[in-house]
ZADO-1210 file (C-alpha; in nm, 4 decimals, padded with zeros to 6 digits):
<atoms>
<atom x="02.0200" y="00.5617" z="-00.3134" code="MET" pos="1"/>
<atom x="01.9463" y="00.2959" z="-00.0538" code="ARG" pos="2"/>
<atom x="01.6255" y="00.0926" z="-00.0407" code="LYS" pos="3"/>
<atom x="01.3650" y="00.3069" z="00.1365" code="PRO" pos="4"/>
<atom x="01.3259" y="00.2055" z="00.5005" code="GLN" pos="5"/>
<atom x="01.0556" y="00.4557" z="00.5934" code="SER" pos="6"/>
<atom x="00.7403" y="00.6029" z="00.4476" code="MET" pos="7"/>
<atom x="00.9236" y="00.9350" z="00.4067" code="LYS" pos="8"/>
<atom x="01.2047" y="00.7690" z="00.2093" code="ALA" pos="9"/>
<atom x="00.9503" y="00.5842" z="-00.0083" code="LEU" pos="10"/>
<atom x="00.7699" y="00.9141" z="-00.0676" code="GLU" pos="11"/>
<atom x="01.0999" y="01.0708" z="-00.1788" code="GLU" pos="12"/>
<atom x="01.1616" y="00.7799" z="-00.4180" code="LEU" pos="13"/>
<atom x="00.8128" y="00.8252" z="-00.5616" code="GLY" pos="14"/>
<atom x="00.8812" y="01.1937" z="-00.6278" code="ARG" pos="15"/>
<atom x="01.1800" y="01.1227" z="-00.8526" code="ILE" pos="16"/>
<atom x="01.0988" y="01.2457" z="-01.2007" code="ARG" pos="17"/>
<atom x="01.1807" y="00.9885" z="-01.4671" code="LEU" pos="18"/>
<atom x="01.0827" y="01.2057" z="-01.7639" code="SER" pos="19"/>
<atom x="00.8717" y="01.5061" z="-01.8587" code="LYS" pos="20"/>
<atom x="00.5426" y="01.3322" z="-01.7743" code="ASN" pos="21"/>
<atom x="00.6327" y="01.0465" z="-01.5396" code="PHE" pos="22"/>
<atom x="00.7443" y="01.0058" z="-01.1802" code="PHE" pos="23"/>
<atom x="00.8644" y="00.6877" z="-01.0114" code="MET" pos="24"/>
<atom x="00.5418" y="00.6741" z="-00.8075" code="ARG" pos="25"/>
<atom x="00.3477" y="00.6195" z="-01.1328" code="ASP" pos="26"/>
<atom x="00.5065" y="00.2759" z="-01.1660" code="PHE" pos="27"/>
<atom x="00.4998" y="00.1417" z="-00.8074" code="LEU" pos="28"/>
<atom x="00.1291" y="00.0511" z="-00.7829" code="HIS" pos="29"/>
<atom x="00.0536" y="-00.3205" z="-00.7698" code="SER" pos="30"/>
<atom x="-00.2775" y="-00.4871" z="-00.6889" code="GLU" pos="31"/>
<atom x="-00.0873" y="-00.7962" z="-00.5731" code="ILE" pos="32"/>
<atom x="00.1238" y="-00.5825" z="-00.3423" code="SER" pos="33"/>
<atom x="-00.1761" y="-00.4010" z="-00.1978" code="GLN" pos="34"/>
<atom x="-00.4103" y="-00.6961" z="-00.1619" code="PHE" pos="35"/>
<atom x="-00.1543" y="-00.9352" z="-00.0138" code="TYR" pos="36"/>
<atom x="00.0413" y="-00.6717" z="00.1855" code="SER" pos="37"/>
<atom x="00.3732" y="-00.7379" z="00.0107" code="ILE" pos="38"/>
<atom x="00.5895" y="-00.4236" z="-00.0184" code="PRO" pos="39"/>
<atom x="00.6601" y="-00.3260" z="-00.3795" code="ASN" pos="40"/>
<atom x="00.9798" y="-00.1339" z="-00.3116" code="ILE" pos="41"/>
<atom x="01.3004" y="-00.1591" z="-00.5189" code="PRO" pos="42"/>
<atom x="01.6005" y="-00.3233" z="-00.3517" code="GLU" pos="43"/>
<atom x="01.8271" y="-00.1253" z="-00.5870" code="ASP" pos="44"/>
<atom x="01.6497" y="00.2084" z="-00.6404" code="PRO" pos="45"/>
<atom x="01.9325" y="00.3494" z="-00.8547" code="ASP" pos="46"/>
<atom x="01.9020" y="00.0669" z="-01.1093" code="LEU" pos="47"/>
<atom x="01.5204" y="00.0930" z="-01.1061" code="ALA" pos="48"/>
<atom x="01.5421" y="00.4699" z="-01.1625" code="ILE" pos="49"/>
<atom x="01.7904" y="00.4289" z="-01.4475" code="GLU" pos="50"/>
<atom x="01.5835" y="00.1577" z="-01.6172" code="ALA" pos="51"/>
<atom x="01.2589" y="00.3497" z="-01.5613" code="GLY" pos="52"/>
<atom x="01.4082" y="00.6697" z="-01.6982" code="THR" pos="53"/>
<atom x="01.5128" y="00.4935" z="-02.0173" code="ARG" pos="54"/>
<atom x="01.1675" y="00.3342" z="-02.0520" code="LEU" pos="55"/>
<atom x="00.9955" y="00.6689" z="-02.0058" code="CYS" pos="56"/>
<atom x="01.2238" y="00.8724" z="-02.2305" code="GLU" pos="57"/>
<atom x="01.2639" y="00.6164" z="-02.5107" code="GLU" pos="58"/>
<atom x="00.9216" y="00.4474" z="-02.5181" code="VAL" pos="59"/>
<atom x="00.6481" y="00.6103" z="-02.3129" code="LEU" pos="60"/>
<atom x="00.7121" y="00.9767" z="-02.3942" code="GLU" pos="61"/>
<atom x="00.7153" y="00.9062" z="-02.7711" code="PRO" pos="62"/>
<atom x="00.3931" y="00.7044" z="-02.7323" code="LEU" pos="63"/>
<atom x="00.2326" y="00.9980" z="-02.5483" code="MET" pos="64"/>
<atom x="00.3515" y="01.2416" z="-02.8128" code="THR" pos="65"/>
<atom x="00.1944" y="01.0278" z="-03.0865" code="ARG" pos="66"/>
<atom x="-00.1223" y="00.8997" z="-02.9163" code="PHE" pos="67"/>
<atom x="-00.1922" y="01.1245" z="-02.6181" code="GLY" pos="68"/>
<atom x="-00.2847" y="01.0075" z="-02.2704" code="ARG" pos="69"/>
<atom x="-00.1496" y="00.6793" z="-02.1352" code="LEU" pos="70"/>
<atom x="-00.2449" y="00.4969" z="-01.8178" code="SER" pos="71"/>
<atom x="00.0023" y="00.2666" z="-01.6492" code="ILE" pos="72"/>
<atom x="-00.1579" y="-00.0743" z="-01.6008" code="ARG" pos="73"/>
<atom x="00.1366" y="-00.2729" z="-01.4668" code="SER" pos="74"/>
<atom x="00.5017" y="-00.1781" z="-01.4359" code="ALA" pos="75"/>
<atom x="00.7662" y="-00.2220" z="-01.1646" code="TYR" pos="76"/>
<atom x="00.7369" y="-00.5325" z="-00.9472" code="ARG" pos="77"/>
<atom x="00.9637" y="-00.6227" z="-00.6595" code="SER" pos="78"/>
<atom x="01.1079" y="-00.9731" z="-00.6823" code="ALA" pos="79"/>
<atom x="00.8903" y="-01.0728" z="-00.3841" code="ALA" pos="80"/>
<atom x="00.5695" y="-00.9434" z="-00.5460" code="VAL" pos="81"/>
<atom x="00.6510" y="-01.1049" z="-00.8809" code="ASN" pos="82"/>
<atom x="00.7448" y="-01.4386" z="-00.7220" code="ASP" pos="83"/>
<atom x="00.4229" y="-01.4443" z="-00.5182" code="PHE" pos="84"/>
<atom x="00.2238" y="-01.3601" z="-00.8307" code="GLY" pos="85"/>
<atom x="00.3927" y="-01.6401" z="-01.0236" code="ASN" pos="86"/>
<atom x="00.3476" y="-01.9026" z="-00.7521" code="ARG" pos="87"/>
<atom x="-00.0205" y="-01.8114" z="-00.7131" code="ASN" pos="88"/>
<atom x="-00.1101" y="-01.7902" z="-01.0857" code="ASN" pos="89"/>
<atom x="-00.1657" y="-01.4130" z="-01.0742" code="LEU" pos="90"/>
<atom x="-00.0371" y="-01.3408" z="-01.4259" code="ASN" pos="91"/>
<atom x="00.3330" y="-01.3056" z="-01.3380" code="CYS" pos="92"/>
<atom x="00.6136" y="-01.4977" z="-01.5053" code="GLY" pos="93"/>
<atom x="00.9024" y="-01.6548" z="-01.3167" code="ARG" pos="94"/>
<atom x="01.1431" y="-01.4065" z="-01.1616" code="ASN" pos="95"/>
<atom x="01.4271" y="-01.5217" z="-01.3846" code="GLU" pos="96"/>
<atom x="01.2249" y="-01.4245" z="-01.6923" code="THR" pos="97"/>
<atom x="01.1229" y="-01.0916" z="-01.5387" code="ASN" pos="98"/>
<atom x="01.4670" y="-00.9626" z="-01.4312" code="PHE" pos="99"/>
<atom x="01.5289" y="-00.6613" z="-01.6539" code="GLY" pos="100"/>
<atom x="01.1550" y="-00.6659" z="-01.7349" code="GLY" pos="101"/>
<atom x="00.8896" y="-00.6075" z="-01.4698" code="HIS" pos="102"/>
<atom x="01.1645" y="-00.6408" z="-01.2077" code="ILE" pos="103"/>
<atom x="01.3509" y="-00.3204" z="-01.2927" code="TRP" pos="104"/>
<atom x="01.6026" y="-00.3382" z="-01.0075" code="ASP" pos="105"/>
<atom x="01.7659" y="-00.6654" z="-01.1137" code="ARG" pos="106"/>
<atom x="01.9634" y="-00.7300" z="-01.4311" code="ARG" pos="107"/>
<atom x="01.8782" y="-01.0316" z="-01.6441" code="ASP" pos="108"/>
<atom x="02.1034" y="-01.3381" z="-01.6855" code="ALA" pos="109"/>
<atom x="02.3051" y="-01.1576" z="-01.9541" code="GLN" pos="110"/>
<atom x="02.3572" y="-00.8551" z="-01.7285" code="GLY" pos="111"/>
<atom x="02.1151" y="-00.6369" z="-01.9260" code="ALA" pos="112"/>
<atom x="01.9078" y="-00.3659" z="-01.7621" code="MET" pos="113"/>
<atom x="01.5484" y="-00.3171" z="-01.8695" code="GLY" pos="114"/>
<atom x="01.2006" y="-00.2100" z="-01.7657" code="ALA" pos="115"/>
<atom x="00.8547" y="-00.3188" z="-01.8735" code="THR" pos="116"/>
<atom x="00.5297" y="-00.1285" z="-01.8463" code="ALA" pos="117"/>
<atom x="00.1898" y="-00.2411" z="-01.9676" code="CYS" pos="118"/>
<atom x="-00.0022" y="00.0706" z="-02.0626" code="VAL" pos="119"/>
<atom x="-00.3453" y="00.1687" z="-02.1834" code="VAL" pos="120"/>
<atom x="-00.3301" y="00.3929" z="-02.4899" code="VAL" pos="121"/>
<atom x="-00.6542" y="00.5861" z="-02.4477" code="HIS" pos="122"/>
<atom x="-00.6735" y="00.6849" z="-02.8160" code="ALA" pos="123"/>
<atom x="-00.6936" y="00.3149" z="-02.9111" code="LEU" pos="124"/>
<atom x="-00.9788" y="00.2200" z="-02.6781" code="ILE" pos="125"/>
<atom x="-01.2554" y="00.3191" z="-02.9251" code="PRO" pos="126"/>
<atom x="-01.0896" y="00.1089" z="-03.1972" code="TYR" pos="127"/>
<atom x="-01.0862" y="-00.2008" z="-02.9773" code="TYR" pos="128"/>
<atom x="-01.4434" y="-00.1383" z="-02.8656" code="GLU" pos="129"/>
<atom x="-01.5638" y="-00.0877" z="-03.2244" code="ALA" pos="130"/>
<atom x="-01.3839" y="-00.3871" z="-03.3736" code="THR" pos="131"/>
<atom x="-01.4439" y="-00.6317" z="-03.0923" code="GLY" pos="132"/>
<atom x="-01.0835" y="-00.7452" z="-03.1196" code="LEU" pos="133"/>
<atom x="-01.0610" y="-00.7631" z="-02.7418" code="GLY" pos="134"/>
<atom x="-00.8294" y="-00.5816" z="-02.5100" code="GLY" pos="135"/>
<atom x="-00.8543" y="-00.2201" z="-02.4084" code="THR" pos="136"/>
<atom x="-00.5657" y="-00.0678" z="-02.5974" code="GLY" pos="137"/>
<atom x="-00.3138" y="-00.2325" z="-02.3654" code="VAL" pos="138"/>
<atom x="00.0405" y="-00.2287" z="-02.5019" code="VAL" pos="139"/>
<atom x="00.3337" y="-00.4114" z="-02.3404" code="ASP" pos="140"/>
<atom x="00.6200" y="-00.1673" z="-02.3910" code="SER" pos="141"/>
<atom x="00.9462" y="-00.3421" z="-02.3211" code="ARG" pos="142"/>
<atom x="01.2404" y="-00.1675" z="-02.4865" code="PRO" pos="143"/>
<atom x="01.5426" y="-00.3690" z="-02.5980" code="PRO" pos="144"/>
<atom x="01.7613" y="-00.4795" z="-02.3081" code="ALA" pos="145"/>
<atom x="02.0511" y="-00.2438" z="-02.2446" code="ILE" pos="146"/>
</atoms>
């Protein structure tokens, strides 16, 4: 699949089902992208889909089975969005450290594919609220690089 060049093509990318409960569109939201008008669109959609599918099937679906509802907090970032976030201290690491992580459509320096998603595990929110340990049940779910 080529990088979407139209709203219709981006809509079609978003409709790709990555697993039983997740679609690509679930992972494309970015506050940085929206606020600063930087497109958050994969350059290599096929690699992003493959990495996202593995993340969903191997990590997120089992988490949902065990704990119930998840909310995606942060997931796919285009290299442009991630770089902007890093340069402007918006909680993004350097691109080189995010290839095969938040940047799903680029392999890391060792050629490994990967995908990261920070999720809220709703079942854990009361625990964090009751214990005062901080956080909101956010889990960074990065599977081993493949």
